[in-house]
C-alpha positions in Angstrom: 0.0 0.0 0.0 2.3 2.7 -1.2 -0.3 5.3 -2.1 -3.2 7.0 -0.3 -6.3 4.8 0.0 -9.8 5.4 1.3 -10.6 4.9 5.0 -12.7 1.8 4.1 -9.8 0.2 2.2 -7.5 0.9 5.1 -10.0 -0.4 7.6 -10.6 -3.7 5.6 -6.8 -4.1 5.2 -6.3 -3.8 9.0 -9.3 -5.9 9.8 -8.1 -8.7 7.5 -4.8 -8.8 9.3 -6.5 -8.8 12.7 -8.8 -11.7 11.7 -6.0 -14.1 10.8 -4.2 -13.3 14.0 -7.3 -13.9 16.0 -8.0 -17.2 14.2 -4.5 -18.5 14.9 -4.9 -17.7 18.6 -8.3 -19.3 18.7 -7.0 -22.4 17.0 -4.3 -22.8 19.7 -6.9 -22.2 22.4 -9.0 -25.0 21.0 -6.1 -27.4 20.8 -5.1 -26.5 24.4 -8.6 -27.3 25.7 -8.7 -30.7 24.0 -5.1 -32.0 24.6 -4.2 -34.0 27.6 -1.2 -35.8 29.1 0.5 -32.7 30.6 0.9 -30.9 27.2 -1.8 -28.4 28.1 0.6 -26.4 30.4 3.2 -26.2 27.6 0.6 -25.1 25.1 -0.7 -22.4 27.5 2.9 -21.1 27.9 3.3 -21.1 24.1 0.0 -19.2 23.9 1.5 -16.4 26.0 4.4 -16.0 23.6 2.0 -16.2 20.6 -0.2 -13.5 22.1 2.8 -11.2 22.6 4.1 -11.9 19.1 0.7 -11.1 17.6 0.3 -8.0 19.6 3.7 -6.7 18.7 3.2 -7.7 15.0 -0.2 -6.1 14.8 0.9 -2.8 16.3 3.8 -2.7 13.9 1.6 -3.7 10.9 -1.0 -1.0 11.6 1.6 1.6 12.2 3.4 0.9 9.0 0.2 0.6 7.1 -1.0 4.0 8.4 2.2 5.8 7.6 2.5 4.3 4.1 -1.1 5.1 3.3 -1.2 8.7 4.5 -0.8 11.4 1.9 2.3 12.8 3.7 3.9 9.3 4.2 5.3 9.0 0.7 
């Protein structure tokens, strides 16, 4: 997205990114609730790292998308 886009396009771009991150976290949560044998603790700990990585990635993604789509961010 190297040129200025409408608010709707920007919003859908950001929403699409958020949705795949949410799906990945939800998938791990489902697996954690169904697995047994002591692996659930390890999966919960992995979930914390995944949440942090997605938060950091999302903030970076939105920031870069906003700067690259604004009229002054050429």
